[in-house]
SEKEKE-151364 format. One record per residue: residue number from 1; residue in three letters; y, x, z of N, C-alpha, C in turn. Coordinates in steps of 0.2 Angstrom, whole numbers. Example, Ala and Ser with C-alpha at 12.3 -4.5 7.8 and 13.67 -1.06 7.14 Angstrom:
BEGIN
> 1|Ala|-28|66|39|-22|62|39|-16|66|39
> 2|Ser|-11|64|35|-5|68|36|0|64|39
***
This chain:
BEGIN
> 1|Unk|-6|4|0|0|0|0|6|4|0
> 2|Unk|11|2|-4|18|6|-4|22|4|2
> 3|Unk|26|9|4|30|8|10|37|11|9
> 4|Unk|42|7|12|49|9|11|52|10|18
> 5|Unk|56|15|19|60|16|25|67|16|22
> 6|Unk|71|13|26|78|13|25|82|15|31
> 7|Unk|85|21|30|89|24|35|96|22|35
> 8|Unk|99|20|40|106|18|40|110|19|47
> 9|Unk|116|20|47|120|20|53|121|13|56
> 10|Unk|121|12|62|122|6|65|117|1|64
> 11|Unk|117|-5|68|113|-10|67|117|-16|64
> 12|Unk|113|-21|61|115|-27|58|117|-32|64
> 13|Unk|123|-34|64|125|-38|70|126|-46|68
> 14|Unk|128|-47|62|130|-54|60|123|-58|59
> 15|Unk|123|-64|62|117|-68|61|115|-70|54
> 16|Unk|120|-71|50|119|-73|43|116|-68|39
> 17|Unk|118|-62|41|115|-56|37|108|-54|40
> 18|Unk|107|-55|46|100|-54|49|96|-59|45
> 19|Unk|98|-65|45|94|-70|41|92|-69|34
> 20|Unk|97|-66|30|96|-65|23|92|-59|23
> 21|Unk|93|-53|27|88|-48|27|81|-50|28
> 22|Unk|80|-54|33|74|-56|35|70|-60|30
> 23|Unk|74|-64|26|71|-68|20|68|-63|15
> 24|Unk|72|-58|13|69|-53|8|63|-49|11
> 25|Unk|64|-47|18|58|-43|21|52|-47|21
> 26|Unk|53|-54|22|47|-58|22|44|-59|15
> 27|Unk|48|-59|10|46|-59|3|42|-53|1
> 28|Unk|44|-47|4|42|-41|2|36|-39|6
> 29|Unk|35|-41|12|30|-39|17|23|-39|13
> 30|Unk|21|-44|9|14|-43|7|13|-37|2
> 31|Unk|18|-35|-1|17|-29|-6|20|-23|-4
> 32|Unk|25|-23|0|28|-17|3|32|-18|9
> 33|Unk|29|-16|15|33|-17|21|40|-13|21
> 34|Unk|45|-15|24|51|-12|25|52|-10|32
> 35|Unk|53|-3|33|54|-1|40|62|2|40
> 36|Unk|65|-1|45|72|1|46|73|6|51
> 37|Unk|77|11|50|78|16|55|85|17|56
> 38|Unk|88|16|62|95|16|63|97|22|67
> 39|Unk|103|25|65|106|30|68|112|29|71
> 40|Unk|114|32|76|121|31|79|127|34|76
> 41|Unk|125|40|72|130|44|69|127|48|63
> 42|Unk|131|52|60|129|56|54|124|61|56
> 43|Unk|125|64|62|121|70|65|114|67|66
> 44|Unk|114|61|69|107|58|71|104|56|64
> 45|Unk|108|53|60|105|51|53|102|57|50
> 46|Unk|105|63|50|103|69|46|97|71|50
> 47|Unk|96|71|56|90|74|60|84|69|58
> 48|Unk|85|63|58|80|58|56|77|59|49
> 49|Unk|82|60|44|80|61|37|77|68|36
> 50|Unk|79|73|39|77|79|38|69|80|39
> 51|Unk|66|75|43|59|75|44|55|72|38
> 52|Unk|59|69|33|56|66|27|55|71|22
> 53|Unk|50|70|18|49|75|12|54|74|6
> 54|Unk|57|68|6|62|66|1|65|60|2
> 55|Unk|71|59|-1|75|53|0|80|52|-6
> 56|Unk|82|45|-6|86|43|-11|93|41|-7
> 57|Unk|98|44|-9|105|43|-5|109|38|-9
> 58|Unk|111|33|-6|116|28|-9|123|30|-8
> 59|Unk|126|32|-14|133|34|-14|137|31|-19
> 60|Unk|143|31|-18|147|28|-24|147|32|-30
> 61|Unk|146|39|-29|146|43|-35|139|44|-38
> 62|Unk|134|40|-35|127|41|-38|126|38|-45
> 63|Unk|120|38|-47|118|35|-54|118|28|-53
> 64|Unk|122|24|-58|121|17|-58|116|15|-63
> 65|Unk|112|10|-61|106|8|-65|107|0|-66
> 66|Unk|104|-2|-71|103|-10|-72|97|-11|-67
> 67|Unk|96|-18|-66|90|-20|-62|83|-18|-65
> 68|Unk|83|-18|-72|77|-16|-76|76|-9|-75
> 69|Unk|81|-5|-76|80|2|-75|78|4|-68
> 70|Unk|81|1|-63|79|2|-56|72|0|-55
> 71|Unk|70|-5|-58|63|-7|-57|58|-2|-60
> 72|Unk|59|1|-66|55|6|-69|55|12|-64
> 73|Unk|61|14|-62|62|20|-58|58|19|-51
> 74|Unk|58|13|-48|55|12|-42|47|13|-43
> 75|Unk|44|11|-48|37|12|-50|36|20|-50
> 76|Unk|40|23|-54|39|30|-55|40|34|-49
> 77|Unk|45|32|-45|46|36|-38|40|35|-34
> 78|Unk|37|29|-33|31|28|-29|26|32|-32
> 79|Unk|25|33|-38|20|37|-41|21|44|-39
> 80|Unk|27|47|-39|29|54|-38|28|55|-31
> 81|Unk|30|51|-26|30|52|-19|25|49|-15
> 82|Unk|19|47|-18|13|45|-14|14|38|-11
> 83|Unk|18|34|-14|18|27|-12|23|26|-6
> 84|Unk|27|31|-5|32|31|1|39|33|-2
> 85|Unk|44|29|0|51|30|-2|55|29|4
> 86|Unk|60|33|4|65|33|9|72|32|6
> 87|Unk|76|28|8|83|27|6|88|28|12
> 88|Unk|93|31|10|98|32|15|105|29|14
> 89|Unk|108|25|18|114|22|18|119|24|23
> 90|Unk|124|27|21|129|30|26|133|24|29
> 91|Unk|137|26|34|142|22|38|148|21|34
> 92|Unk|153|19|38|160|17|35|163|23|31
> 93|Unk|162|29|33|164|35|29|160|37|24
> 94|Unk|154|34|22|150|36|17|145|42|20
> 95|Unk|142|45|16|137|50|18|140|57|17
> 96|Unk|139|61|22|141|68|22|138|72|16
> 97|Unk|141|78|14|138|82|8|130|84|9
> 98|Unk|128|84|15|121|86|16|116|81|12
> 99|Unk|118|75|13|114|70|10|114|70|2
> 100|Unk|120|71|-1|120|71|-8|117|78|-11
> 101|Unk|118|83|-7|115|89|-9|108|90|-8
> 102|Unk|105|86|-4|97|87|-3|93|81|-5
> 103|Unk|97|75|-8|93|69|-10|89|71|-17
> 104|Unk|84|68|-17|80|68|-23|84|64|-29
> 105|Unk|87|59|-27|91|55|-32|97|52|-28
> 106|Unk|103|52|-31|109|49|-28|110|42|-32
> 107|Unk|110|37|-29|110|30|-32|116|26|-30
> 108|Unk|120|23|-35|126|19|-33|124|12|-35
> 109|Unk|125|8|-30|124|0|-31|129|-3|-35
> 110|Unk|135|0|-36|140|-3|-39|146|2|-39
> 111|Unk|151|0|-43|158|4|-43|162|1|-37
> 112|Unk|160|-5|-35|163|-9|-30|161|-6|-23
> 113|Unk|166|-6|-18|164|-4|-12|161|-9|-7
> 114|Unk|156|-8|-4|153|-12|1|152|-10|8
> 115|Unk|152|-14|13|151|-11|19|143|-9|20
> 116|Unk|142|-5|24|135|-2|25|130|-8|26
> 117|Unk|133|-13|30|128|-19|31|127|-23|25
> 118|Unk|132|-24|21|131|-27|14|126|-23|10
> 119|Unk|127|-17|10|123|-12|5|116|-13|7
> 120|Unk|114|-14|13|107|-15|15|104|-21|12
> 121|Unk|108|-27|12|106|-33|9|105|-32|1
> 122|Unk|110|-29|-2|110|-28|-9|104|-23|-11
> 123|Unk|103|-18|-7|97|-14|-9|91|-18|-8
> 124|Unk|90|-21|-3|84|-25|-1|83|-30|-7
> 125|Unk|88|-34|-9|87|-39|-14|85|-35|-21
> 126|Unk|88|-30|-22|86|-26|-28|79|-23|-28
> 127|Unk|77|-21|-22|70|-19|-22|65|-25|-23
> 128|Unk|67|-31|-20|63|-37|-22|64|-39|-29
> 129|Unk|69|-39|-32|70|-40|-39|66|-36|-43
> 130|Unk|66|-29|-41|62|-24|-45|55|-26|-45
> 131|Unk|52|-29|-40|45|-31|-39|44|-37|-44
> 132|Unk|49|-42|-44|48|-48|-48|49|-46|-55
> 133|Unk|53|-41|-57|53|-39|-64|46|-36|-66
> 134|Unk|43|-32|-62|37|-29|-63|31|-35|-64
> 135|Unk|32|-40|-61|27|-46|-61|29|-50|-67
> 136|Unk|35|-50|-70|37|-54|-75|38|-61|-73
> 137|Unk|40|-62|-67|42|-68|-64|49|-71|-67
> 138|Unk|50|-77|-65|56|-80|-67|62|-79|-62
> 139|Unk|61|-75|-57|66|-73|-52|72|-69|-56
> 140|Unk|70|-65|-60|75|-61|-64|76|-64|-71
> 141|Unk|81|-67|-72|83|-70|-79|88|-66|-83
***
């Protein structure tokens, strides 16, 4: 089974956002469990991520992809990294240079700016969408 860890600063506090994240986690659970790892600051985030063999950093300057290309890449990344993927989302100040310098891939969700909490939801929805694209379902039209 494939697994995804999402590293991020701070916890999700808004009830509506917790509900939305829970919905996508529930949809993904049968095919890929999502593990959330929260850090208090960039130093703790770096210490946690340094234990991982590779990671994808979400940054505004990262590569932008369509949902279809993200879906293809997700499959390739799972093959390359043994069915384990790690994503890193920075806090309000973004990610320090360590993350962009050591990431396997830097990924941008959009040219728009999002809070790190909204970025969590967008990433999770896109992961779900990628699985639906691979299935050929009607979710992605």
